[in-house]
Wavefront OBJ file of the C-alpha trace (Angstrom):
o trace
v 0.000 0.000 0.000
v 1.265 3.435 -0.929
v -0.021 6.418 1.085
v 0.375 10.053 0.066
v -0.281 12.875 2.528
v -0.991 16.321 1.172
v -2.682 19.159 2.997
v -5.521 17.883 5.148
v -5.972 14.427 3.675
v -4.496 11.157 2.505
v -4.656 9.215 -0.742
v -3.699 5.546 -0.941
v -3.429 2.843 -3.562
v -2.195 -0.703 -3.896
v 0.757 -0.919 -6.266
v -0.001 -3.281 -9.131
v -3.789 -3.289 -8.642
v -5.223 -0.714 -11.027
v -8.398 0.946 -9.807
v -7.889 0.181 -6.114
v -7.494 3.694 -4.682
v -8.955 5.628 -1.756
v -8.985 8.947 0.063
v -9.458 9.846 3.704
v -8.870 12.570 6.259
v -6.741 10.289 8.480
v -4.459 7.300 7.891
v -6.981 4.995 9.564
v -9.785 6.325 7.365
v -7.792 5.977 4.139
v -6.823 2.391 5.079
v -10.465 1.488 5.773
v -11.548 3.111 2.505
v -8.798 1.287 0.602
v -10.031 -2.028 1.967
v -13.569 -1.152 0.799
v -12.176 -0.259 -2.629
v -10.381 -3.611 -2.791
v -13.593 -5.436 -1.833
v -15.526 -3.638 -4.594
v -12.853 -4.459 -7.172
v -12.857 -8.127 -6.102
v -16.648 -8.229 -6.429
v -16.528 -6.680 -9.907
v -13.813 -9.097 -11.026
v -15.676 -12.116 -9.638
v -18.581 -11.348 -11.964
v -16.341 -11.553 -15.050
v -15.474 -14.904 -16.645
v -12.040 -16.298 -15.846
v -9.909 -15.956 -18.963
v -8.046 -19.020 -20.179
v -10.110 -21.524 -18.171
v -11.927 -24.177 -20.177
v -15.653 -24.565 -19.624
v -15.188 -28.082 -18.176
v -12.572 -27.018 -15.593
v -13.316 -27.501 -11.913
v -13.290 -24.117 -10.185
v -13.319 -23.751 -6.410
v -14.172 -20.610 -4.471
v -12.828 -19.843 -1.023
v -12.985 -16.734 1.144
v -9.770 -14.810 1.750
v -9.327 -12.422 4.655
v -6.761 -9.650 4.333
v -5.347 -7.596 7.154
v -4.114 -4.035 6.731
v -1.024 -3.502 8.878
l 1 2 3 4 5 6 7 8 9 10 11 12 13 14 15 16 17 18 19 20 21 22 23 24 25 26 27 28 29 30 31 32 33 34 35 36 37 38 39 40 41 42 43 44 45 46 47 48 49 50 51 52 53 54 55 56 57 58 59 60 61 62 63 64 65 66 67 68 69
């Protein structure tokens, strides 16, 4: 996670994950907002077909919990 502080607020993004960005007035707020942004992006991507996977492939879904340090 990359956090920029300028003026009264913070902006954060996850390097290598386009579209996962957030803003907040505090570091804690920007981290919470970044996690929400990541959840939204994961939801959007889960609705798209998986490229390169044949239609007869066995696909398993499991939950993944991430922690922001």
